[in-house]
C-alpha positions as CSV (number, residue, x, y, z in Angstrom):
1,M,204.9,110.0,211.4
2,L,201.8,107.8,212.1
3,D,199.8,110.9,213.1
4,K,200.7,112.6,209.9
5,T,199.6,109.6,207.9
6,L,196.3,109.4,209.6
7,D,196.0,113.2,209.3
8,M,195.5,113.8,213.0
9,D,197.0,117.2,213.0
10,K,195.4,118.4,209.7
11,S,198.7,120.0,208.8
12,T,199.9,118.0,205.8
13,P,197.9,116.3,203.2
14,T,198.2,112.5,203.0
15,S,198.0,112.2,199.3
16,S,199.5,114.3,196.5
17,Q,197.3,116.7,194.6
18,G,198.8,115.9,191.3
19,R,197.9,112.2,191.2
20,P,194.2,111.3,190.4
21,S,192.4,108.7,192.5
22,H,191.8,105.3,190.9
23,F,188.3,105.1,192.5
24,A,185.2,106.5,191.0
25,S,183.9,109.6,192.7
26,R,181.1,112.1,192.3
27,N,183.5,114.9,192.9
28,A,186.0,113.9,190.1
29,Q,187.5,116.9,188.4
30,E,186.9,117.5,184.7
31,E,190.6,117.4,183.9
32,N,191.0,114.0,185.5
33,K,188.3,112.4,183.3
34,P,189.5,110.3,180.3
35,E,189.7,112.1,177.0
36,S,187.3,109.7,175.3
37,R,184.5,110.8,177.6
38,K,185.0,114.5,176.7
39,E,184.8,113.9,172.9
40,S,181.6,112.0,172.4
41,N,179.3,111.9,169.4
42,A,176.3,113.1,171.3
43,P,175.4,116.8,171.4
44,S,176.5,118.7,174.5
45,S,172.9,119.6,175.4
46,Q,172.2,115.9,175.9
47,R,175.4,115.2,177.7
48,K,174.9,117.9,180.4
49,G,171.8,116.3,181.9
50,N,171.4,112.8,183.3
51,D,174.5,110.9,182.0
52,S,173.1,107.4,182.0
53,S,172.7,104.5,179.6
54,I,169.0,105.5,179.0
55,S,170.1,108.9,177.7
56,D,172.8,107.3,175.5
57,L,170.1,104.9,174.1
58,L,167.8,107.8,173.3
59,A,170.6,109.7,171.7
60,A,171.4,106.6,169.5
61,F,167.7,106.4,168.5
62,S,167.6,110.1,167.6
63,N,170.7,109.7,165.5
64,Y,169.2,106.7,163.8
65,R,166.0,108.6,163.0
66,Q,168.1,111.2,161.3
67,G,169.6,108.6,159.1
68,Q,172.7,107.5,161.1
69,A,172.7,103.9,162.1
70,P,174.0,103.2,165.6
71,R,177.6,101.9,165.8
72,G,177.7,98.1,165.4
73,S,174.2,97.9,163.9
74,T,173.6,95.3,161.2
75,L,170.1,96.3,160.4
76,G,170.9,99.4,158.4
77,N,167.8,101.7,158.0
78,K,165.2,98.9,158.4
79,M,164.6,99.3,162.1
80,D,161.1,100.6,163.1
81,T,161.4,102.8,166.1
82,S,157.9,104.4,165.9
83,K,156.5,102.1,168.5
84,L,159.2,102.9,171.0
85,A,157.7,106.3,171.7
86,Y,154.6,104.7,173.3
87,P,155.3,102.2,176.0
88,G,151.7,100.7,175.7
89,N,152.7,99.2,172.3
90,Y,155.0,96.7,174.0
91,L,152.0,94.9,175.4
92,D,150.1,94.9,172.1
93,P,152.5,94.6,169.2
94,M,149.6,94.8,166.6
95,G,148.9,98.4,167.7
96,N,145.5,97.8,169.1
97,T,145.1,100.2,172.0
98,R,142.1,98.7,173.7
99,G,142.1,98.4,177.4
100,G,141.1,95.6,179.7
101,A,141.6,91.9,179.4
102,P,141.5,90.2,176.0
103,E,138.2,88.6,174.9
104,Q,137.8,85.0,175.8
105,L,135.9,82.6,173.5
106,P,133.1,80.7,175.2
107,L,134.1,77.2,176.1
108,P,132.0,74.4,174.5
109,L,129.6,72.7,176.8
110,P,130.8,69.3,178.1
111,V,129.0,66.2,176.6
112,R,126.7,64.7,179.1
113,L,127.2,60.9,179.3
114,G,124.4,59.6,181.5
115,P,123.8,56.0,182.5
116,N,121.0,55.7,179.9
117,L,123.2,56.7,176.9
118,G,123.0,54.0,174.3
119,R,120.3,52.2,176.2
120,T,117.2,54.2,175.3
121,V,114.9,53.9,172.3
122,K,112.3,56.7,171.9
123,V,108.8,55.7,171.0
124,N,107.8,57.6,167.9
125,P,104.6,56.7,166.1
126,T,105.5,59.0,163.1
127,R,108.6,56.8,162.4
128,N,106.6,53.6,162.9
129,I,108.3,52.8,166.3
130,D,105.6,51.6,168.8
131,V,106.3,50.2,172.3
132,G,106.8,46.6,171.2
133,R,109.3,47.5,168.4
134,A,111.1,49.9,170.8
135,F,111.6,47.0,173.3
136,R,112.9,44.7,170.6
137,Q,115.4,47.4,169.4
138,L,116.5,48.0,173.0
139,D,117.1,44.2,173.5
140,I,119.1,44.1,170.3
141,M,121.2,47.1,171.4
142,C,121.8,45.6,174.8
143,N,122.9,42.2,173.4
144,R,125.2,43.9,170.9
145,N,126.8,46.1,173.6
146,R,127.0,43.2,176.1
147,V,125.3,45.2,178.8
148,R,124.1,42.1,180.8
149,A,127.6,40.6,180.7
150,D,129.1,43.9,181.9
151,F,126.5,44.1,184.7
152,N,127.2,40.6,185.9
153,R,131.0,41.1,185.7
154,Q,130.8,44.3,187.8
155,R,128.6,42.8,190.5
156,F,131.4,41.3,192.5
157,H,135.1,42.1,192.9
158,E,137.4,40.0,190.7
159,R,141.0,39.7,191.8
160,P,143.7,40.3,189.1
161,G,144.7,36.7,188.7
162,L,141.2,35.5,188.0
163,M,140.6,38.4,185.6
164,R,143.7,37.4,183.7
165,K,142.5,33.8,183.4
166,R,139.0,34.9,182.4
167,L,140.3,37.2,179.7
168,K,142.6,34.4,178.4
169,R,139.7,32.0,178.3
170,E,137.4,34.5,176.5
171,R,140.1,35.3,174.0
172,W,140.7,31.6,173.3
173,R,137.0,30.9,172.8
174,R,136.7,33.9,170.4
175,H,139.7,32.8,168.3
176,F,138.4,29.2,168.2
177,K,134.9,30.4,167.1
178,E,136.4,32.6,164.3
179,G,138.6,29.7,163.2
180,F,135.8,27.2,163.3
181,K,133.6,29.6,161.2
182,G,136.4,30.0,158.7
183,M,136.8,26.2,158.4
184,V,133.1,25.7,157.8
185,A,133.1,28.4,155.2
186,L,136.1,26.7,153.5
187,V,134.4,23.3,153.5
188,R,131.2,24.7,151.9
189,K,133.2,26.5,149.3
190,M,135.1,23.3,148.4
191,K,131.8,21.3,148.3
192,K,130.4,23.8,145.8
193,Q,133.5,23.4,143.7
194,G,132.8,19.6,143.5
195,W,135.2,18.1,146.0
């Protein structure tokens, strides 16, 4: 019995010929295929070749071009399939067929911030700026930008605790100076009014 089941003697078949197999096979008979596969909407010339999803997709597109919308389509007749014929259009949706990399705009040159920026005054006799006047303007610019104070502050390392105390002291002095100037201006205004 076991030999017959394993088909050792090749005398009796192990499975009945009338029952189709449940597993997919390349050698499946035409009569065992489901009826829905036999009756498809595509023409028989397209079904005889490579029966794959790509051929089904192309058949659906050809039906669409003839005026039939694919089953389940909500677009109606608004779909543009003219660009599907040329695969190069996927890379360039605007239809430009130029090759190579896209053009790159030149980058702007970086601004050069040298150590003399804001600390130079050019001598120009046509604008009435001689050497003496240029030095005076440079001294005014350096005082306004506190260049000397920055230089002295950066000469030595300052630990964070001392920096916090110095900033607090400078902030208090600045506020006191502004308040004192405001009080003097108020006293002068009241004196003009006759107080």
